[in-house]
C-alpha positions as CSV (number, residue, x, y, z in Angstrom):
1,X,23.2,9.2,-0.6
2,X,23.5,6.5,-3.2
3,X,22.2,7.4,-6.6
4,X,19.4,5.8,-8.4
5,X,18.6,5.8,-12.2
6,X,22.1,7.1,-12.9
7,X,21.3,10.5,-11.3
8,X,24.3,12.4,-10.4
9,X,25.3,12.8,-6.7
10,X,24.1,16.2,-5.5
11,X,26.3,17.8,-3.0
12,X,24.9,19.2,0.3
13,X,26.3,20.8,3.4
14,X,26.7,17.4,5.2
15,X,28.7,16.0,2.2
16,X,30.8,19.2,2.2
17,X,31.5,18.6,6.0
18,X,32.4,15.0,5.4
19,X,34.7,15.9,2.5
20,X,36.6,18.4,4.6
21,X,36.9,16.0,7.6
22,X,38.3,13.3,5.3
23,X,40.6,15.7,3.5
24,X,42.0,17.2,6.7
25,X,42.6,13.8,8.2
26,X,40.2,14.5,11.1
27,X,38.6,11.1,10.2
28,X,40.1,8.3,8.2
29,X,36.6,7.0,7.4
30,X,33.1,7.8,8.5
31,X,30.6,6.0,10.8
32,X,27.0,7.1,10.8
33,X,24.0,5.6,12.5
34,X,20.2,5.3,12.2
35,X,18.8,5.3,15.8
36,X,14.9,5.0,15.8
37,X,12.9,4.3,18.9
38,X,11.1,1.0,18.6
39,X,7.7,2.5,19.6
40,X,6.0,2.3,16.2
41,X,6.4,1.7,12.5
42,X,8.8,3.8,10.5
43,X,7.4,6.4,8.1
44,X,8.4,8.2,5.0
45,X,10.4,10.8,7.2
46,X,12.4,7.9,8.6
47,X,13.0,6.6,5.1
48,X,14.7,9.9,4.3
49,X,17.0,9.5,7.3
50,X,17.7,5.9,6.5
51,X,18.7,6.7,2.9
52,X,20.8,9.7,4.2
53,X,22.7,7.7,6.8
54,X,23.2,4.5,5.0
55,X,23.6,6.2,1.7
56,X,26.5,8.3,3.0
57,X,28.2,5.2,4.5
58,X,27.9,3.5,1.2
59,X,29.2,6.3,-0.9
60,X,32.1,7.1,1.4
61,X,33.0,3.3,2.0
62,X,32.1,3.8,5.7
63,X,29.9,2.1,8.1
64,X,26.4,2.7,9.4
65,X,25.0,1.2,12.6
66,X,21.4,0.4,13.3
67,X,20.7,1.2,16.9
68,X,17.3,0.9,18.7
69,X,16.9,3.8,21.1
70,X,15.1,1.6,23.6
71,X,15.0,3.8,26.9
72,X,11.2,4.1,27.2
73,X,10.1,0.6,28.0
74,X,6.3,1.2,28.3
75,X,6.1,2.1,24.6
76,X,8.6,-0.3,23.1
77,X,8.3,-3.8,21.8
78,X,10.1,-6.6,19.9
79,X,7.3,-6.2,17.2
80,X,8.5,-2.7,16.4
81,X,12.2,-3.8,16.5
82,X,11.5,-6.5,13.9
83,X,9.5,-4.1,11.7
84,X,12.3,-1.5,11.8
85,X,14.9,-4.2,10.8
86,X,12.6,-5.4,8.0
87,X,12.1,-1.9,6.7
88,X,15.8,-1.0,6.6
89,X,16.5,-4.3,4.8
90,X,13.7,-3.9,2.4
91,X,15.0,-0.5,1.4
92,X,18.2,-2.3,0.4
93,X,20.6,-1.3,3.2
94,X,22.8,-3.4,5.5
95,X,23.9,-2.1,8.9
96,X,27.3,-2.8,10.2
97,X,27.6,-5.8,12.5
98,X,24.8,-6.7,14.8
99,X,21.8,-4.5,15.6
100,X,22.8,-2.3,18.5
101,X,20.5,-1.2,21.4
102,X,20.8,1.7,23.8
103,X,19.9,-0.8,26.4
104,X,23.3,-2.5,25.6
105,X,24.8,0.5,27.3
106,X,22.7,0.7,30.5
107,X,25.6,-0.2,32.7
108,X,28.1,2.2,31.2
109,X,25.4,5.0,31.2
110,X,24.9,4.4,34.8
111,X,28.7,4.4,35.5
112,X,29.0,7.7,33.6
113,X,26.2,9.1,35.8
114,X,28.1,8.1,38.9
115,X,31.2,9.8,37.5
116,X,29.2,13.0,37.0
117,X,27.9,12.8,40.6
118,X,31.4,12.4,41.9
119,X,32.5,15.4,39.9
120,X,29.8,17.5,41.5
121,X,28.0,17.8,38.1
122,X,24.8,15.8,38.8
123,X,22.4,15.7,41.8
124,X,19.4,13.8,42.9
125,X,16.3,16.0,42.9
126,X,13.0,15.5,44.8
127,X,10.9,18.0,42.8
128,X,7.9,16.4,41.1
129,X,7.1,17.1,37.4
130,X,4.8,20.1,38.2
131,X,7.3,21.7,40.6
132,X,10.2,21.2,38.2
133,X,8.1,23.0,35.4
134,X,7.6,25.9,37.8
135,X,11.3,26.1,38.7
136,X,12.4,25.8,35.0
137,X,11.3,29.3,34.1
138,X,10.3,30.2,30.5
139,X,11.8,31.3,27.3
140,X,11.9,34.9,28.6
141,X,12.5,34.2,32.3
142,X,15.4,32.4,33.9
143,X,14.7,29.3,36.0
144,X,15.5,28.9,39.7
145,X,17.8,26.4,41.3
146,X,16.2,23.3,42.8
147,X,16.3,23.3,46.6
148,X,18.1,19.9,46.3
149,X,20.8,21.2,44.0
150,X,23.4,21.6,46.8
151,X,23.2,18.1,48.1
152,X,26.7,16.7,48.9
153,X,28.4,14.2,46.6
154,X,28.1,11.5,49.2
155,X,24.4,12.0,49.7
156,X,23.8,12.0,45.9
157,X,25.8,8.9,45.4
158,X,23.8,7.2,48.2
159,X,20.4,8.4,46.9
160,X,21.2,7.4,43.3
161,X,22.4,3.9,44.4
162,X,19.1,3.5,46.3
163,X,17.2,4.7,43.2
164,X,18.8,1.9,41.3
165,X,18.1,-0.6,44.0
166,X,14.3,0.2,43.9
167,X,14.0,1.8,47.3
168,X,11.9,4.8,46.1
169,X,8.5,5.0,44.4
170,X,8.2,5.8,40.6
171,X,8.5,9.5,39.9
172,X,9.7,10.4,43.4
173,X,13.2,11.3,42.5
174,X,15.2,12.1,39.4
175,X,19.0,12.6,38.6
176,X,19.6,16.0,37.0
177,X,22.7,17.5,35.6
178,X,24.1,20.6,37.3
179,X,24.5,23.1,34.4
180,X,22.9,26.6,34.4
181,X,19.3,27.4,35.4
182,X,19.6,30.9,33.8
183,X,20.7,29.6,30.4
184,X,18.8,31.0,27.5
185,X,18.5,27.4,26.2
186,X,16.0,25.7,28.4
187,X,17.6,22.3,27.5
188,X,20.6,23.4,29.6
189,X,18.6,24.2,32.7
190,X,19.7,21.3,34.8
191,X,18.0,18.6,32.6
192,X,16.8,15.3,34.0
193,X,19.0,12.4,32.9
194,X,17.5,9.5,35.0
195,X,14.0,8.8,36.2
196,X,12.5,6.0,38.3
197,X,10.2,3.8,36.2
198,X,9.2,0.3,37.2
199,X,8.3,-1.0,33.6
200,X,9.3,-4.3,32.1
201,X,11.9,-3.8,29.3
202,X,11.7,-5.8,26.1
203,X,15.3,-6.8,26.5
204,X,16.5,-6.3,30.0
205,X,13.4,-7.4,31.7
206,X,13.0,-6.1,35.3
207,X,16.8,-5.7,35.9
208,X,16.5,-1.9,35.9
209,X,13.9,0.4,37.6
210,X,15.7,3.6,36.6
211,X,16.0,4.6,32.9
212,X,18.2,7.2,31.3
213,X,16.7,10.0,29.2
214,X,17.1,10.4,25.5
215,X,19.5,13.4,25.4
216,X,21.8,11.7,27.9
217,X,21.7,8.3,26.3
218,X,22.0,9.4,22.7
219,X,25.3,11.2,22.9
220,X,27.0,8.6,25.0
221,X,25.7,5.8,22.7
222,X,27.2,7.7,19.7
223,X,30.5,8.0,21.4
224,X,30.6,4.4,22.5
225,X,30.1,3.4,18.9
226,X,32.7,5.8,17.6
227,X,30.2,7.7,15.4
228,X,31.9,10.4,13.4
229,X,28.8,12.3,12.1
230,X,25.6,12.2,14.2
231,X,22.9,13.4,11.8
232,X,19.5,14.3,13.1
233,X,16.6,16.6,12.2
234,X,16.4,20.4,13.1
235,X,14.3,20.0,16.2
236,X,17.4,18.7,17.9
237,X,19.5,21.7,17.1
238,X,18.8,23.3,20.5
239,X,19.8,20.0,22.1
240,X,23.3,20.0,20.6
241,X,24.9,22.1,23.4
242,X,23.6,19.4,25.9
243,X,25.0,16.8,23.6
244,X,28.4,18.4,23.7
245,X,28.3,19.2,27.4
246,X,27.7,15.6,28.4
247,X,30.6,14.3,26.3
248,X,32.9,17.1,27.5
249,X,32.3,16.3,31.1
250,X,32.7,12.5,31.2
251,X,35.9,10.4,30.6
252,X,35.0,9.1,27.1
253,X,37.5,8.9,24.4
254,X,35.3,9.9,21.4
255,X,33.4,13.1,20.8
256,X,31.1,12.8,17.8
257,X,29.7,15.9,16.1
258,X,26.0,16.4,15.7
259,X,24.7,18.0,12.5
260,X,21.0,18.8,11.9
261,X,19.0,18.9,8.7
262,X,15.3,19.8,8.0
263,X,12.8,17.2,8.5
264,X,10.5,16.0,5.7
265,X,7.0,17.4,5.6
266,X,5.0,15.4,3.0
267,X,1.8,17.1,1.9
268,X,-1.5,15.0,2.1
269,X,0.2,12.8,4.7
270,X,1.0,12.8,8.5
271,X,4.3,11.9,9.9
272,X,3.4,12.0,13.6
273,X,3.5,8.6,15.2
274,X,0.9,9.7,17.7
275,X,-1.6,10.8,15.0
276,X,-0.9,7.8,12.8
277,X,-1.6,5.7,16.0
278,X,-4.9,7.4,16.4
279,X,-5.9,6.5,12.8
280,X,-5.1,2.9,13.7
281,X,-6.8,2.9,17.0
282,X,-10.0,4.6,15.7
283,X,-10.2,2.0,12.9
284,X,-9.9,4.6,10.2
285,X,-7.2,2.5,8.5
286,X,-6.7,-1.2,8.7
287,X,-3.4,-1.0,10.5
288,X,0.2,0.5,10.4
289,X,0.6,-1.4,7.0
290,X,-2.6,0.0,5.4
291,X,-1.5,1.0,1.8
292,X,-2.8,4.5,2.5
293,X,-0.5,5.1,5.4
294,X,2.9,6.9,4.9
295,X,4.7,4.2,6.8
296,X,7.4,2.1,5.1
297,X,5.3,-1.0,5.7
298,X,2.3,0.8,4.2
299,X,4.2,2.1,1.2
300,X,5.6,-1.4,0.7
301,X,2.2,-3.0,0.6
302,X,0.9,-0.3,-1.7
303,X,3.5,-1.4,-4.2
304,X,6.1,1.4,-3.9
305,X,9.5,0.0,-4.8
306,X,12.6,0.5,-2.6
307,X,14.2,2.1,-5.7
308,X,11.4,4.6,-5.9
309,X,11.6,5.6,-2.2
310,X,15.4,5.9,-2.6
311,X,15.1,8.0,-5.7
312,X,12.5,10.2,-3.9
313,X,14.9,10.7,-0.9
314,X,17.7,11.6,-3.3
315,X,15.5,14.2,-5.1
316,X,14.1,16.0,-2.1
317,X,17.7,16.6,-1.0
318,X,19.3,17.6,2.4
319,X,19.4,21.1,3.8
320,X,18.5,23.3,6.7
321,X,15.7,25.0,4.8
322,X,12.1,24.0,4.8
323,X,11.5,20.5,3.2
324,X,7.9,20.7,2.3
325,X,7.3,18.2,-0.5
326,X,4.1,17.4,-2.5
327,X,3.0,13.9,-2.6
328,X,3.2,14.1,-6.4
329,X,7.0,14.1,-6.0
330,X,7.0,10.7,-4.1
331,X,4.4,9.3,-6.6
332,X,6.5,10.5,-9.5
333,X,9.7,8.9,-8.3
334,X,7.8,5.6,-7.7
335,X,6.2,5.9,-11.1
336,X,9.6,6.5,-12.8
337,X,11.2,3.4,-11.3
338,X,8.2,1.2,-12.0
339,X,8.2,2.3,-15.6
340,X,11.4,0.4,-16.2
341,X,10.9,-2.6,-14.0
342,X,7.1,-3.5,-14.1
343,X,5.9,-5.9,-16.8
344,X,2.8,-4.9,-18.7
345,X,-0.5,-6.9,-18.7
346,X,-4.0,-5.9,-19.4
347,X,-6.9,-5.6,-16.9
348,X,-10.4,-4.3,-17.1
349,X,-11.7,-2.7,-13.9
350,X,-15.3,-1.8,-14.9
351,X,-16.2,-4.0,-17.7
352,X,-18.7,-3.9,-20.6
353,X,-19.2,-7.2,-22.4
354,X,-18.5,-7.1,-26.2
355,X,-19.8,-9.8,-28.4
356,X,-17.7,-10.1,-31.7
357,X,-20.4,-11.2,-34.0
358,X,-18.2,-12.5,-36.8
359,X,-15.7,-14.2,-34.6
360,X,-14.7,-17.5,-36.3
361,X,-13.0,-20.3,-34.6
362,X,-9.7,-21.2,-36.5
363,X,-9.9,-17.9,-38.4
364,X,-9.9,-15.2,-35.8
365,X,-6.3,-15.4,-34.5
366,X,-4.6,-14.5,-31.3
367,X,-1.2,-12.8,-31.0
368,X,1.7,-12.8,-28.6
369,X,2.7,-9.6,-26.9
370,X,5.8,-8.5,-25.0
371,X,5.7,-8.0,-21.2
372,X,7.7,-4.8,-21.7
373,X,8.3,-2.8,-24.9
374,X,11.9,-2.0,-24.0
375,X,12.9,-5.2,-22.1
376,X,12.7,-8.2,-24.4
377,X,14.4,-10.3,-21.7
378,X,11.0,-10.0,-19.8
379,X,9.6,-12.4,-22.4
380,X,6.2,-12.6,-24.1
381,X,2.8,-14.1,-23.4
382,X,-0.1,-15.1,-25.6
383,X,-3.0,-12.7,-25.7
384,X,-6.0,-14.9,-26.5
385,X,-9.2,-13.7,-28.2
386,X,-12.7,-15.3,-28.0
387,X,-16.3,-14.4,-29.1
388,X,-17.0,-12.5,-26.0
389,X,-14.5,-10.0,-24.6
390,X,-14.5,-7.3,-21.9
391,X,-13.6,-3.6,-22.5
392,X,-13.5,-0.7,-20.1
393,X,-16.8,1.1,-19.6
394,X,-14.9,4.4,-19.9
395,X,-13.7,3.4,-23.4
396,X,-17.3,3.5,-24.8
397,X,-19.4,6.7,-25.3
398,X,-22.8,6.6,-26.9
399,X,-22.6,10.3,-27.3
400,X,-18.9,11.0,-27.5
401,X,-17.3,14.3,-26.5
402,X,-15.1,16.3,-28.9
403,X,-11.9,14.6,-30.0
404,X,-13.1,11.2,-28.7
405,X,-10.9,8.5,-30.1
406,X,-12.2,5.4,-28.4
407,X,-15.3,3.3,-29.2
408,X,-18.7,4.8,-30.0
409,X,-21.8,3.5,-31.7
410,X,-21.0,3.0,-35.4
411,X,-17.3,3.9,-34.7
412,X,-14.1,1.9,-34.9
413,X,-11.2,1.3,-32.5
414,X,-8.3,-1.1,-32.4
415,X,-8.0,-3.7,-29.7
416,X,-4.5,-3.6,-28.2
417,X,-2.3,-6.4,-29.9
418,X,-5.3,-7.4,-32.0
419,X,-7.9,-6.4,-34.6
420,X,-9.9,-3.3,-35.4
421,X,-13.5,-3.6,-34.4
422,X,-16.6,-1.7,-35.2
423,X,-19.6,-1.2,-32.9
424,X,-22.8,-2.1,-34.7
425,X,-25.3,-2.3,-31.9
426,X,-25.7,-1.0,-28.3
427,X,-27.8,-3.1,-25.9
428,X,-29.2,-1.5,-22.7
429,X,-31.1,-2.7,-19.7
430,X,-34.5,-1.4,-18.5
431,X,-32.8,1.5,-16.7
432,X,-31.0,2.6,-19.9
433,X,-27.5,1.4,-18.8
434,X,-25.3,-0.1,-21.5
435,X,-24.9,-3.8,-20.7
436,X,-23.5,-5.1,-24.0
437,X,-22.0,-4.1,-27.3
438,X,-22.2,-6.1,-30.5
439,X,-19.2,-5.5,-32.6
440,X,-17.7,-6.8,-35.9
441,X,-14.0,-7.6,-36.5
442,X,-12.1,-6.4,-39.5
443,X,-10.1,-9.6,-40.1
444,X,-7.6,-7.8,-42.4
445,X,-6.3,-5.6,-39.6
446,X,-4.3,-8.1,-37.4
447,X,-0.9,-6.5,-37.2
448,X,-1.5,-4.0,-39.9
449,X,-3.5,-0.8,-40.6
450,X,-7.0,-0.9,-42.2
451,X,-7.1,0.0,-45.8
452,X,-8.6,3.3,-46.9
453,X,-9.2,4.8,-43.5
454,X,-7.4,5.7,-40.3
455,X,-8.4,4.3,-36.9
456,X,-6.6,6.3,-34.2
457,X,-7.9,4.8,-30.9
458,X,-6.5,1.8,-29.2
459,X,-8.1,0.3,-26.1
460,X,-7.3,-2.6,-23.8
461,X,-9.5,-5.6,-23.5
462,X,-9.7,-9.2,-22.3
463,X,-11.1,-12.5,-23.6
464,X,-14.0,-13.4,-21.3
465,X,-13.1,-17.0,-21.7
466,X,-9.5,-16.6,-20.6
467,X,-9.5,-13.7,-18.1
468,X,-9.5,-14.3,-14.4
469,X,-11.4,-12.4,-11.7
470,X,-9.3,-10.4,-9.3
471,X,-10.1,-8.3,-6.2
472,X,-8.6,-4.8,-7.0
473,X,-8.2,-2.1,-4.3
474,X,-8.1,1.3,-5.8
475,X,-6.1,3.4,-3.3
476,X,-5.8,7.1,-3.3
477,X,-4.5,9.8,-1.0
478,X,-5.7,9.5,2.5
479,X,-6.4,13.2,3.1
480,X,-8.1,15.9,1.0
481,X,-6.1,18.7,2.6
482,X,-2.4,19.2,2.0
483,X,-1.7,19.8,5.7
484,X,-4.5,18.0,7.5
485,X,-3.2,18.7,11.0
486,X,-2.4,22.4,10.4
487,X,-5.9,23.8,9.5
488,X,-7.4,26.3,12.0
489,X,-11.1,26.9,12.5
490,X,-12.7,30.2,13.0
491,X,-11.9,30.2,16.7
492,X,-8.2,29.9,15.9
493,X,-7.9,26.4,17.2
494,X,-6.6,23.5,15.1
495,X,-9.4,21.4,13.5
496,X,-9.3,17.7,14.1
497,X,-7.2,16.3,11.1
498,X,-9.7,13.4,10.9
499,X,-12.2,15.7,9.4
500,X,-10.1,15.8,6.2
501,X,-10.0,12.1,5.5
502,X,-10.6,11.4,1.9
503,X,-13.9,9.3,1.6
504,X,-12.7,8.0,-1.7
505,X,-9.2,6.9,-0.5
506,X,-10.3,3.2,-1.0
507,X,-12.6,1.6,-3.5
508,X,-12.6,-2.2,-4.0
509,X,-13.8,-3.6,-7.2
510,X,-13.9,-7.1,-8.9
511,X,-11.9,-6.8,-12.0
512,X,-10.7,-9.0,-14.8
513,X,-6.9,-9.6,-15.5
514,X,-4.9,-11.7,-17.8
515,X,-4.6,-15.1,-16.3
516,X,-0.8,-15.1,-16.3
517,X,-0.8,-13.0,-13.2
518,X,-2.6,-15.6,-11.1
519,X,0.7,-17.5,-10.5
520,X,2.6,-14.4,-9.6
521,X,4.1,-14.3,-6.1
522,X,2.9,-11.7,-3.5
523,X,4.5,-8.3,-4.1
524,X,4.8,-8.7,-7.8
525,X,4.4,-5.3,-9.5
526,X,2.7,-4.8,-12.8
527,X,1.6,-2.0,-15.1
528,X,-2.0,-2.5,-16.1
529,X,-1.9,-1.0,-19.5
530,X,-3.6,2.5,-19.7
531,X,-4.6,2.2,-16.1
532,X,-1.6,2.4,-13.7
533,X,0.7,0.4,-11.6
534,X,-0.6,-2.4,-9.4
535,X,0.9,-5.0,-7.0
536,X,-0.2,-8.4,-5.8
537,X,-1.0,-8.0,-2.1
538,X,1.7,-8.9,0.3
539,X,-0.6,-11.0,2.4
540,X,-4.0,-11.8,0.7
541,X,-2.9,-12.7,-2.8
542,X,-2.8,-16.4,-3.1
543,X,-0.7,-17.7,-6.0
544,X,-2.7,-20.0,-8.2
545,X,-5.8,-19.6,-6.1
546,X,-7.0,-15.9,-5.7
547,X,-5.6,-12.7,-7.2
548,X,-5.6,-9.7,-5.0
549,X,-4.1,-6.4,-6.3
550,X,-3.5,-2.9,-4.8
551,X,-3.2,0.1,-7.0
552,X,0.1,1.7,-6.4
553,X,-0.1,4.8,-8.5
554,X,-1.7,6.0,-11.7
555,X,0.1,6.5,-15.0
556,X,0.0,10.2,-14.4
557,X,-0.6,12.6,-11.6
558,X,-4.4,12.7,-11.2
559,X,-4.2,15.4,-8.6
560,X,-2.3,17.9,-10.8
561,X,-4.1,21.2,-11.1
């Protein structure tokens, strides 16, 4: 896939196959596709597939199609279609031509089914779902032929036409392929390729009351689009013989090849749409775009950059082996890209007021500071100072631990981009909580070291007069268990994954930030110095009116052992 941060292209078995196919002349160029079902929001596992398919097309100057696999009308909607398009575009990829839909091919899919019936390779079956399961057999026992398997071609054509015309109730009949009920691969045991389902389709409306199944639709859609390399995850490996069988038994000019790679398992997250839907339905998150969700919409709102997600996808690689990845790898890739692209400002999340007792108007000076130490093109801003400032509560200790280099009673510290100050007095409330510090400025230390002593500590701060209030949401991992849906209880049964929700995955605080951020557009990423990376919320931040930030990731891995 396309490289980020000047990282070298890492070869993998799919690239090796493509290289061989191009070198041998089997293909003059490559065509890949990303074919999600529009029944939910895309997640980090889809991001890996997007980066793989679109990245390969970019690297080999080929094409990549975006195709909606919309054959299950009850669960699909235009909302999900739009979200998928937005997610692919946001990640920085462009699909070839218009968005394609499996429903574009409903008529040719039907025609190929008729062709299979005429060839004696498909039949209409009256078994219901329970009976079909009984006839199918098991992994160790062969199945039995349906009693309807030997219907004549004429009868099957008549019944299939009547299925299409709506003459039979839902679920009463199916169209099945006639392959081998004794096959060791259960997918080849006369699989269903059409079912009757009266459901309104988001694109075709009520035109069809029969819908094709995924395995049948997928391979033919690939062939219609002249896909050269059909890439999917390993759970479809056992479906490949059926993919090939269908294409071998219809009169279609293209036969793509399917290749499987291991799916991503991201620790401390879930990538099951059903389980993510449960979190949304139960109100345990605010929606599919909750910044704690592993959806692309959620990661975007959290402040993850497209470059960070692409770098992550590149680093985890493509193979057939297990792809179990710790959350820290994703966070590390995001952190690395934000390090270079995010301007720096100062913010105080848990403030203590500091009064600078010898502050003198016209004498105590402010300084300008760069937005990024390595990017002068980002510009500078003034960092004003006033008699009262805020510092972080964590930066003061009345009884400091060993090797403490921040502020303490009687101690000195440098204010970032400003003076050295000394704490002369600690003021507490009736409960003994520190509420104010009275400090004095060494006016000879602006831009230079103090004479005759060393002051090692540097802390961030803000002028009370100039800082603005901001709502800041401190997001953390959603689960406390690495594999929340794979924990078994004493009875051997899986424990409900909801038991492992992190109660501290969201804390909301009223913080203070440099006023320069108030005018920032939504989705502007910053580094809050010494605190981490934050982003103006995509929806609730109001430029010039109200600042709302989401914490993207800390400056270092706080979960490291």
